[in-house]
C-alpha angles and dihedrals in degrees: 000000000000113000115263112273093008092123087071093057128078110242119266105253122215119181117201113195109207127023104211119116096305097045094043094047092048089053091048092051091047091052088057096045111036111106096174129062105287136173115200114201108202107196115198124159093211091050090225113103120202119043101051118176096311098056103030097081112130092211113100089200089069100091132175115275089213121071117253094249091066096048103079114134090223122062090204093054108046095174095052094104092045092054089049091052094048092048091049093051121016089194092053113150090218106117124218089260089063092229097146135103115225127191120277090234089060090050090051089056089051092054090051090051093048091054093044092050091048090052092049092051097042120116115253094254092064122068139171121215114192112209121198098216144095123245109229104169141016135196131186113236129176107318094337145034140261119217121204113218124207091251090064107253125116119235116206120211139167091225134007126205121199112216096168100154121203130337126214116271120268119252110273123255111254120199100198122063102340091192092060090048090050089055089055092048089053093052134081087248089077121068105196095177111059089192092060094111094186093054093049091046089055094060107116111244096238099046121112110240130205113204117195109215133032102218135097094300090055089052091054091050092050092048090051091051093048093047091054090054100260112180102175126098118274121205119191117194133186134157093263101018093230122162123204115264123242129262119244127182108263140190123233113273130186115243121241089229120113104211091212094057116049122192113253099200136047089234091057091052094049095045092050093045093051091048091049092049089053091050090048093052091047088055092051098264127125118249087244090067091060092046093049092048088064093056099089088055099049095100095049092047091052091045092056097046114098115240093255090054090051089053090049090053092051093048100045117008104035099089093049092046093050098050090053096039099043106047138181127251107250094244091052093047089052092055092049090048091050092050090052093046091053091052094240093109122048124184118202138180111229148092131266104254103174145358127187137161112265112186107282092352145039129266107220128190120197120196103215124206106277094040104274117137117225108202119193141154120240136176098220138020115205120193109219098155095123136268124313110258101173102095092193087071099043113108097201107131095229092050091048091049092051092051094042092052092046092241092124140015135194115261116253094255093048093238094129137301121337105256140157121250086266091056097253111154114245110218131214089272091060093246120126117235124239092204109035121068139169127207133181124024093348089063095052099113100086093042109030091213117060106133107083126082098246091059096037096051091052090048091050093049092051093045091050091053090051095045094045090057092060106128113250092214091073108094132168106248088250123121108264091233090059090050091053095044094048092048092047097069107029100135145314111325113230 
């Protein structure tokens, strides 16, 4: 039932920019929590909320790198995704333990269903309007904001939440002849967005390919190439040449960490973690169990590390942490191992030293550890070094507008935007906003890890509780008729 007297109030308006996993889950949680009249504007340039970039891959070989048991949309219902899988396919190979790795396309369908079910079950005073548009500018006005959409109209809202997801990696730094490298970057020989499925699909099957990066994104690129019948050599290069480790089924293990005493240095964390892994193995557990037991404490550990220790972690420990923390599904690891065993895939430790056009190819120079230069000719260079996190370098018009207007600023470590633990944007003045928020990868700075579903779903649930409590009495000082008119034509309805 609608709250008493609510018909006299304008609806609370929440604009969500981006409708991938984070934006869609925030909307689903809001639909469950809002007790006052609320209109949720879900702004998505593709017009299709749910999968986003991460779960829209057409390749069935791209599977989740988290087991199905940990992929529920709801932190208070950990078996929700499993029940959805079993209902979808009674012959599903997913066991009761949930130790299975399903395709990302299947998970994208799950996100769409979660949002659709939340909409169907929502009370009549809460509604979602999906707008097929892209937000390109934002201004603060009165007690709220106005978002400019790419079609031209302004969309007023009481609060706006940026769920922008990940951005393509920046071009790599090249020591030798930067102008020649720039010519390569401007050509079709360079694929700067590893998630550009059409560009990867256009790679001729016999061309040699240089992949920059050796992490999970590189694995996706290699799988895509193999699945389209690629026969040419593939060289993957990163500074340390580390590959992600492999998932194994584990048993619950209690972390070494005492919640009342947080480590104050990166060295303390690593020493204690290694010791705990040894204790776990001596007791018959896998090292992964000790590593996973630390996961609920990641945010508090990061919070208690001084900034210089955080910098030290990013400089020295980050690659080793990530290959142990973000693992491969066993079936994916087997394919990568087979490609390496056949000689088609090589993984090297080194730095990109030079790139230059070379007829109908690219001359690449790799500075290997030890100082030797490996010169070779390739047909394509694919950047799989990971998403751009330095928002000062991101060319997205909304991000640039936020920085230009002083409504946001990059965090000091260049991990994302500077935000509070609640996701409130911190402006150039150093003051947090009460109307502009960021969730997902953009909000990584206070937490270090904010990219995987288990962390994101908890963040979305907490943000929904906070946003749903926004008092309805706060209005913008605009005539209500103008509010309704402006909200009535904000973009292309999907």
